[in-house]
C-alpha positions as CSV (number, residue, x, y, z in Angstrom):
1,M,-50.5,21.5,174.3
2,P,-48.4,24.0,176.3
3,A,-49.3,23.8,180.0
4,T,-50.2,27.5,180.2
5,R,-52.3,27.7,177.1
6,Q,-56.1,27.8,177.2
7,P,-57.6,24.7,175.6
8,L,-58.8,25.3,172.0
9,S,-61.6,23.8,169.9
10,V,-61.8,24.2,166.1
11,A,-65.3,24.3,164.6
12,I,-65.8,23.6,160.9
13,I,-69.1,23.4,158.9
14,T,-69.1,21.2,155.8
15,L,-71.1,20.0,152.8
16,N,-69.4,17.9,150.2
17,A,-66.0,19.3,151.1
18,V,-63.8,16.2,150.7
19,S,-61.6,17.9,148.1
20,Q,-60.8,20.8,150.4
21,L,-61.1,19.6,154.0
22,E,-57.9,17.6,154.4
23,D,-55.6,20.6,154.2
24,C,-57.8,22.4,156.7
25,L,-57.7,19.5,159.1
26,K,-54.0,19.2,158.8
27,S,-53.5,22.9,159.7
28,A,-55.9,22.6,162.7
29,R,-54.0,19.6,164.3
30,F,-52.6,21.9,167.0
31,A,-56.1,22.3,168.5
32,D,-57.3,20.1,171.4
33,D,-60.6,19.4,169.8
34,I,-62.0,19.5,166.3
35,V,-65.7,19.4,165.6
36,V,-67.1,19.1,162.1
37,V,-70.8,19.9,161.6
38,D,-71.9,18.4,158.4
39,S,-75.2,19.2,156.6
40,G,-75.6,16.1,154.5
41,S,-72.4,15.3,152.6
42,T,-72.4,12.4,150.1
43,D,-68.8,12.5,149.0
44,G,-66.9,11.1,151.9
45,T,-66.4,14.3,153.9
46,Q,-67.6,12.8,157.2
47,A,-65.3,9.7,156.9
48,L,-62.3,12.0,156.0
49,A,-63.0,14.1,159.1
50,E,-63.2,11.1,161.3
51,R,-59.8,9.8,160.0
52,Y,-58.2,13.0,161.2
53,G,-59.7,12.5,164.7
54,A,-62.5,15.1,164.4
55,R,-65.9,14.6,166.0
56,V,-68.5,14.7,163.3
57,I,-72.1,15.9,164.0
58,A,-74.8,15.7,161.4
59,Q,-77.0,18.8,161.3
60,P,-79.4,19.8,158.5
61,W,-78.7,23.2,157.1
62,L,-79.8,26.1,159.3
63,G,-78.2,29.0,157.4
64,F,-74.6,30.2,157.7
65,G,-74.9,32.1,161.0
66,P,-77.0,29.5,162.9
67,Q,-75.0,26.6,161.5
68,K,-71.7,28.1,162.7
69,Q,-73.2,28.9,166.1
70,F,-74.4,25.3,166.4
71,A,-70.9,24.2,165.7
72,V,-69.5,26.6,168.4
73,E,-72.0,25.3,170.9
74,S,-70.9,21.7,170.1
75,A,-67.3,22.4,170.8
76,K,-65.7,20.9,173.9
77,H,-63.8,24.1,175.0
78,D,-64.8,27.7,175.4
79,W,-62.1,29.1,173.2
80,V,-63.1,28.3,169.7
81,L,-61.5,28.9,166.3
82,C,-64.0,28.8,163.4
83,L,-62.8,27.7,160.0
84,D,-64.3,27.0,156.6
85,A,-63.4,23.8,154.9
86,D,-61.4,25.7,152.2
87,E,-59.3,27.6,154.7
88,R,-56.2,26.7,156.5
89,V,-54.1,28.2,159.4
90,S,-50.7,29.4,158.3
91,P,-47.7,28.5,160.6
92,E,-47.4,32.2,161.5
93,L,-51.1,32.4,162.5
94,Q,-50.9,29.2,164.5
95,A,-47.9,30.6,166.5
96,A,-49.9,33.9,167.1
97,I,-52.9,32.0,168.3
98,E,-51.0,29.8,170.7
99,Q,-49.2,32.8,172.1
100,A,-52.5,34.7,172.6
101,L,-54.1,31.8,174.4
102,Q,-51.3,31.6,176.9
103,K,-52.6,34.8,178.5
104,P,-55.7,36.2,176.6
105,D,-56.0,40.0,176.8
106,A,-59.2,40.1,174.7
107,G,-62.4,38.2,174.4
108,A,-62.0,37.7,170.7
109,Y,-59.3,38.0,168.1
110,R,-59.2,39.0,164.4
111,F,-56.6,38.3,161.8
112,P,-56.1,38.9,158.0
113,R,-57.5,36.4,155.5
114,C,-55.6,35.9,152.3
115,N,-57.8,34.9,149.4
116,R,-56.6,32.8,146.5
117,F,-58.5,33.7,143.4
118,L,-57.8,32.4,139.9
119,G,-54.5,30.9,141.0
120,R,-53.2,34.0,142.8
121,Y,-53.2,35.1,146.5
122,L,-54.7,38.6,146.5
123,K,-52.7,41.0,148.6
124,H,-54.5,44.3,147.8
125,G,-58.0,45.7,147.1
126,E,-61.0,43.9,148.3
127,G,-59.2,40.6,148.7
128,Y,-56.8,41.6,151.5
129,P,-56.4,41.9,154.4
130,D,-60.1,40.8,154.6
131,W,-60.1,41.0,158.4
132,S,-61.7,37.9,159.9
133,L,-62.9,37.6,163.6
134,R,-62.7,33.9,164.0
135,L,-61.1,33.2,167.4
136,F,-63.2,33.9,170.5
137,D,-64.3,32.9,173.9
138,R,-67.9,31.6,173.3
139,R,-69.0,32.9,176.7
140,R,-68.3,36.4,175.4
141,A,-69.1,36.2,171.6
142,R,-71.3,34.4,169.2
143,W,-72.2,34.2,165.5
144,S,-75.0,36.4,164.2
145,D,-78.2,34.8,163.0
146,D,-77.7,36.1,159.4
147,A,-78.3,33.5,156.6
148,V,-75.4,35.0,154.7
149,H,-72.7,37.6,155.4
150,E,-72.7,36.2,159.0
151,K,-70.4,37.8,161.5
152,V,-69.2,37.2,165.1
153,V,-70.8,39.7,167.5
154,T,-69.3,40.6,170.8
155,A,-69.2,43.4,173.4
156,A,-65.7,42.2,174.5
157,A,-62.4,43.8,173.5
158,V,-61.1,42.5,170.1
159,G,-57.4,41.9,169.6
160,T,-55.5,41.6,166.4
161,L,-53.1,38.7,165.5
162,R,-50.4,38.5,162.9
163,G,-50.3,35.7,160.4
164,D,-52.7,34.9,157.6
165,L,-55.7,32.6,157.4
166,L,-55.3,31.2,153.9
167,H,-58.5,30.9,151.9
168,D,-57.7,28.5,149.1
169,S,-60.9,27.8,147.2
170,A,-60.5,25.4,144.3
171,E,-63.8,26.3,142.7
172,T,-64.0,27.3,139.1
173,L,-65.0,30.8,138.0
174,A,-68.4,29.4,136.9
175,A,-69.0,27.9,140.3
176,Y,-67.9,31.1,142.0
177,L,-70.4,33.1,140.0
178,T,-73.2,30.7,140.7
179,K,-72.4,31.1,144.5
180,Q,-72.3,34.9,144.2
181,N,-75.7,34.9,142.5
182,R,-77.1,32.9,145.4
183,Y,-75.5,35.3,147.9
184,T,-76.9,38.4,146.3
185,S,-80.4,37.0,146.5
186,L,-79.9,36.2,150.2
187,A,-78.4,39.7,150.8
188,A,-81.3,41.4,149.0
189,D,-83.8,39.4,151.1
190,M,-82.0,40.3,154.4
191,A,-81.8,44.0,153.5
192,L,-85.5,44.2,152.8
193,Q,-86.3,42.2,156.0
194,A,-84.3,44.8,157.9
195,G,-86.4,47.6,156.5
196,K,-83.9,48.9,153.9
197,R,-84.9,50.1,150.5
198,A,-83.2,50.2,147.2
199,S,-83.2,53.2,144.9
200,F,-82.0,54.0,141.4
201,G,-79.1,56.0,142.9
202,R,-77.8,53.1,144.9
203,L,-78.2,50.7,141.9
204,A,-76.2,53.1,139.7
205,F,-73.5,54.5,142.0
206,S,-72.8,51.7,144.5
207,P,-70.7,49.7,142.0
208,I,-68.8,52.8,141.0
209,V,-68.0,53.7,144.6
210,R,-66.9,50.1,145.3
211,F,-64.6,50.1,142.2
212,I,-62.9,53.4,143.2
213,K,-62.5,52.3,146.9
214,F,-61.0,48.8,146.3
215,Y,-59.4,48.9,142.8
216,L,-57.9,52.4,142.9
217,I,-57.6,53.6,146.5
218,R,-56.7,50.1,148.0
219,Q,-54.7,49.3,144.8
220,G,-56.5,46.2,143.7
221,F,-54.8,46.8,140.3
222,R,-51.6,45.5,141.8
223,D,-53.0,42.0,141.8
224,G,-53.1,41.9,138.0
225,L,-55.9,40.2,136.0
226,P,-57.2,38.2,139.0
227,G,-57.5,41.5,141.0
228,L,-59.5,43.1,138.1
229,I,-61.8,40.2,137.8
230,H,-62.3,39.9,141.5
231,I,-63.4,43.6,141.9
232,A,-65.5,43.4,138.7
233,I,-67.5,40.6,140.3
234,G,-67.7,42.5,143.5
235,C,-69.1,45.5,141.7
236,S,-71.6,43.3,139.8
237,N,-72.7,41.8,143.1
238,S,-73.5,45.2,144.5
239,F,-75.5,46.1,141.3
240,F,-77.5,42.8,141.3
241,K,-78.3,43.0,145.0
242,Y,-80.0,46.4,144.5
243,A,-81.6,45.2,141.3
244,K,-83.1,42.2,143.1
245,M,-84.3,44.5,145.9
246,L,-86.0,46.8,143.4
247,E,-87.6,43.8,141.7
248,R,-89.0,42.7,145.0
249,Q,-90.1,46.2,146.0
250,K,-92.0,46.5,142.7
251,S,-93.6,43.1,143.1
252,D,-94.7,43.9,146.7
253,A,-96.1,47.2,145.6
254,A,-98.2,45.5,142.9
255,L,-99.7,43.1,145.4
256,R,-101.0,46.0,147.6
């Protein structure tokens, strides 16, 4: 560790991630502490993490936001970089992080995330730059309590770093769609709990607006077939979230 750099912890949450975690841990070796919070893996994830010198803490699943916050609170140092098991820090991003921590001028930092989808790193549309706020001083920022679509919340200044966080999910399209179905259910529940309401207009026009914004204006078409499939799934997610909200609204109305 350079003598002038702030000490850094990396926090990772896992569940049966042995096929993805190794590259993540290799990319995080520049940190001074790695903590892996595992929610019940049975595939050797915990043993792999320990082989790379990580501290492993078992914690039953709390939801994405609370689970990540638990990991942050379990870190040894106040400056924390939060990673998912299928992400890795590029050399360019590592250099930017180490430089920023020599003399931090913000309480949190964001950087672009580059998503690999169907064998291709997306560089346009909804897949990039996918700004991710993942490096922060935990005394000045924290994860939200959201069960899905969690985010880091802070009142501190947010800086921007160069270099990509590489998201290299190896899941099949079928597995990806299964996960998206679960996410849209959680997103529908969260929206209703926040007092939001779905309508026919949102159901019909939200996917269209999303397609125009990301596929045309932000040039998702430049990512070829993977870019088209990615935005098509994103538009479907928007449609099904509102459809599930309408279903729940109708069910609640029938119970009154």
